[in-house]
N, C-alpha and C positions, 0 to 999 in steps of 0.2 A: 745466486739471486736472493738467497736467505736471508748471508752476509750483507749486500746490499741495502737492503732494505732495514738493515740491523745500522742504527745509528752510534752505536759504541763500539766498533770495532779500532781492535789497535792495530797500528801501522805494522803491515811486515809484504812475505811475497807467497802468495799460494801457485804452485805448478801444478796444470793441470792437463801435463804432456803437449797440450795444441795450443794452450794458452796459457797468457798469466793471469790472477788478481791481484792489483796491489790497492789497497785500501791507504788513503792518505788524508790527514786533516786538515786543512787551509785556513788562513786567520786571515783577518780583515777588520781596522781599527775604526772605531765610529765615536761619536761622543758618551756614549755610554761605556765605552772599554773594549776592550777584544768579543769578536763572535768568530765562530768556529763552526767551520762550512765541512761535514765529511765528502770526500771525493773516490768513488770507487774507480778504478783503469781497469779495462780490462787490452789486453795487447797478442792482439792475433797476427799473423802469418804477414798482410799490409792492410791492417785496421787496427784504429784504435777508440775505443767505447770506451767513454764516462758517462758516470750518473752522477749528481751534485741533489745534496741532501737542500740545499735552496735555491732560488733564482738570483744569481747575480754573483762573479767570483773575482779572483786575481791573474786569471790567463787572458786578460784582452792585449797582454802585448805577442802572447802568442799566434793568436791571429791574427793581429799587426802585419806579423811576417808572415804568415803563411797570405793572407790576401793583396800584400806586396812584392809574393816571391823573392824575400830577401832572406840570403846568406844558407845557411846548408839544409833549413828545415824543410824547402822542396824539394831538395837533390837527393837526399838520402832518407832509408824507409821509414818503416811505421815505430821501430824501437829508436830512433834519433826524434821523435814527436814524444816518447814515453818518457824521453830523459829531458826533454823542452818542458814538458808539464810540470816534472818532479821538480825540475833544477826551480823555475818560476815560483812554484809552492813556497821551497824553502828560503829562495831570494827575499821572497816576499818579509818574512818574518823577522828578517832584520830590519826594515825601517818601521816596526812596530815595535820590537824591543827596543830600538833608540830612542822612539817616543816615551815608553815608560821608562828610562833611564833619566829623559833630558825630564819627566816628571817626576819624578824621586832627585832627581839635584836641584831642582826648584823645590820642593816641597823642603829638603833638609837648609836650605837658604831659610827659608820661610821658619823654622825653625829653630835654628838654631839664632834666629834674630828674634824670636818669640812675635811671631807673625802667625804662626799655626795656628788655624781655625779649630775649634772643640771637638770637629767631626775626624779630624787628621787620622786618627787610630783606623777610623772605619777605613780612609779613603786607601792605607799603608795594607792592611787586609786583606783590600779589594784587587790592589795592584800582585801582593805576593800570590793570591789565589791564579792572578792571570799568569803569572811567572810559571806557576805549577801544573798548570791546562798548558803552555808552551812545551813544558819540559815534559810532560808524558806523549806530547805527540809527535817528537823528536828522537828521543831516547830509541824508541826502535824503531824508529825510519832510517837510525844511520845504520842498523844491522841489517835492516830490510836492502838498502842500496849495497852494502859491501857484499851480501847474499847474489845480488844482478850480476856484477862485474868477476864475481869468483868461481862462481856456478857456471858450470856448462847447461844455460836454460834454452829450450825455446821459444823462437823467434828475434832473439836478441844477439849481434853477432860480433865479431870479435872487435871490429872497426868501433862498435860505441862502448869498449868497454874505458877506455882514457877519457871519455867525456864522464863517464858512472863513476870512477874513480874521482874525477874534480867534482864532481856535485856531494859524494860522500867527505871529501875536504870540507866542503861549506857548511856541510850537516854538522861534522866537528867541531867546526869555528862557532856555528850556531850553538851548538852546544856547552862549549868554553862559556858564549858570551849569556846565556842562559843562566849559570854558573855565580858569575860576576854578580848579576843581577840579583838574584837572589841572595850572596851574602849583602848587596848595599843595601836590599830590604830588610833583612837581618839588623843591619846595623843603624839602619835609619830606624825602627825601631827602639832598640835601644839607645839614641838619640834623645828620640821623643821623650821616653821615659824618663830619660835623665833632665833634661829642660825640664818637665814636669816638676823634679824633685827638688831643681835649680829656683824655680818659680816658686815654690812651695817655702823653701829657706828664704826668699826672696822677702816675700810676703811676712813670714815669722821676723825677719829683720827691720822691718816696717814697725811692726805692732810690740816686740820687743823695746826698739826707740822708743815708741808712744810712751811705752809704759815706764821707761828708763827717765825720761823729763818727767812725768806726772807724780815718780816717788819725792823728792825734794819738797812738789809743790802741796803733796799733803803731807809731808814731813812740818810743813809751816804751817798748813793749816788746821793738824790736832793739836801741832802745844797752843796757838791762841784759841782754839775752840776749850781749853781747855776751864772750866770754871773757878780759878781760885781767886781767892777774894784779894788778893796781894801779890800782881800781877804789874810791870810795873807801863806797859803799852797799853794795858783796857782804858786808861783817862788819858792818854795822849790825844789832842785834836786831830793829828793829822798818823795817828796810830795805821787806820785801816788803809790809809793810800798807800803809806808807807809799805806796808804788808800785800799791797798788790804790787807794788813798785818792785817789792824784794822777790815776787813771785815770776813777773814778768823778767828779772835780768837772770835768775835764776835758767828760765827754760832757754833765754837768747843765746846764752855762754854755752850750756850743755848742746845747742843745736849748730851754732858756731865751731864747738870742738869736733862734733859728728861730720860737719863737713867737711871741715879741716883733716882727717884721718880717712874720710873717700866714703862713709858710711851711708852718705845721701844724694850720690850720685848716680845719674839715671841718663842711661843712654839715649838716643832719640833713636824710633826704629824708621824703617826708610821699606821703600813696597818693594815687590819684587815683580818683573812680569817672566812668564815663560814665551819660547822663541816658538816662531808661527813654519807650520810643514808646506811644501807644497801639496796644492789639493792630490790624488791621485787622479781624477780626471784631467788636469794639465798636464799632469807628466802622460798622460796617455797623446794627450791631443797632440805633444808636443814631439814625441818618438814618432807618431802618423806624421805630423809634416816634415820631420826627416827623414824618415822612410821614401814620401815623394819626391824630394826633393835630389834624392839620393840613388835613385831606382836605376 
């Protein structure tokens, strides 16, 4: 009971001869990011007892199957119900990681197209933190599921072991997906920093072009700014206009040359929209209607 009220439990399997205690971490996706809810599961001979950290969970699909007597969940024992709860919690990680992956892909496109916001680096760090939290929840759970179907534990029949093996395969696949997301997040950070460097280079290029254009203009103004008495153009009536025209001609020629070599080409920015997912409540309602039709 002390482990139940402690919210920092590592997923594992504790064998107490008469029952099993399995703490789990369930994940939910909302607008603010990922939220984790600790679920403590007790497996007795014919009873499964769960304690949750917060109200609301991802087990609505399991409740629907029990309510509509669908599948094996009402035909097999409490160990199958334990498997169903663990499998549902693991499977719920996949859409959350898929959502994170879609967000990173969208952010990557925005970064490449120079449309990323100045707070993008903070957003990337938040995504990396969420991925790390998922990894900490899945890494020990994979070993815990392996211990359930490999060892001879109370209240776990041999007929449930193939289901647990399949559940462990899902956990391994989920862990591989997490590793891919971690690599993607790291590469996204590198792309963002590289883009910042390229943007700084573009700014320096523009400033350099402007400075280069003004170099001959400053040279001409410096020559005619000297106060020598015998300068042929000083007494000319159209000397001032001719000097300005020469400056404008030099600037126009340099701009034309820079544009021809491609130094003044700027790509047009485009907007990117992210994909919309089916809300969780709509998915549960769809599943309930399907169960009613096929009961």
